[in-house]
N, C-alpha and C positions, 0 to 999 in steps of 0.2 A: 504494500500500500504506500502510495506517495502522498505526502501532505506538505503544506506550505505554511510557513510563518513569515509575515512581513512586518517590518518596523519601518514605517514611512514618515518622511518629513522631519528627520532629525535636523533641527536648525542650529547652525553653529556660526561663530565668527572666527575666521582663521586668517593666516598670513601666507598663503600660497601664491606663487607666481614667479615668472622669470624677471620681471622688472623690480629693481631695488625698492621702489616706493610701495610695491605690494607687500613687501616684508615689513614695512614700517606702518602703513595705513591699514592693511588688511581688508577683508571684505566678507560678504555674506555667502554662506554655502548651505546647501541642503543635501542630506544623504538619505537614500532609500536602500533598504536591504530586503532581499527575498531569500529565504532558507528553505530547502527541501529536506524533509526528514520523515520519520515514521512515527505516527501518534499511537500505534497499537498499545504499547505499554501504558501510555498516558490515559487512554480510554478506560483502561481497567483500574488504574491506581488513583487517578485524580491527584497526582503528586508532581510538584514542579521539578523534582529531581529526575523524572522520567521524560522530560522534554527539553527543548532548547530554550534557555532562559532569556527573555527579552532584555532583562537588565544587563546581562553579560554582553549581549550584542551592542547595546547602546554605549556601554562603558568602553568597549574596544574602539568603536567609531570615534567617540569623543577624545580618547587618548591619542589615537593616530592622527586625527585632524589637528591636534594641538602641536604636532611636530611639523615645522615648516618644510615644505618641498617646493621646488620650482614647478613641478607638474602634478596636476590632480591625478594623472594616471599612476604616478608613483605612490601617492597616498592610497588610492583605491587598491592597489596591489598589496600594500602593507596590511590593509584591513582584511582582505581575503586570506592572506597568509596567517594572520593571527587567529581568524576563525578556525582555520584548518588545524592549527597547533593547539588551541586552547578550549575549543568547544566540541564535546563529543556528540555524536548522533547526526551530524550534518552530512547529507549526501551530496548536495550541490549548494553553492552560494552565489548570489548575484548582488553586486554592489554598484549603485549609481551615485556618482558624486556630481553635484550641480554647482557651478560657480555663477553667481548672479552678477549681472552688470559687469562683464569682463571688460578690461581696458583695451578694446580693439576698435578699430575704425568702424563707425556705423552704429545704428541703434539696435543693439543686441540684448535681449532680455537675459539670456543665460547660455552657457555652454555646459555640456555634460559628457562624462565618460561612463561606460558600463563595462564591468568586468564580471564574467561568470566563470566559475571553476567547479570541477567535479572532484570530490575527495575519495 
């Protein structure tokens, strides 16, 4: 059985970007996470220890977003790798990192990267 946990709209202020001023001024980001897992044990136990804990997902995202990177691709990959290393029961993980109002020419609402991995 395949089941999904989503933690959407994790809002953060972070300092990612290639331009030096991005490291000083920072900007708004949103992160969405989709985890594939199996809820069979959870259905029977009703115990948080038998599922992927949303708190752990949120904690990892916040910690990795707090570490400055030039590229949001780099941050997204770090998040995925920590999920794989630290959270049991994940079959696949998808992370979407959205950078709002990027400093590029034109009226652009956001840019985003999506990384999906199978464990």
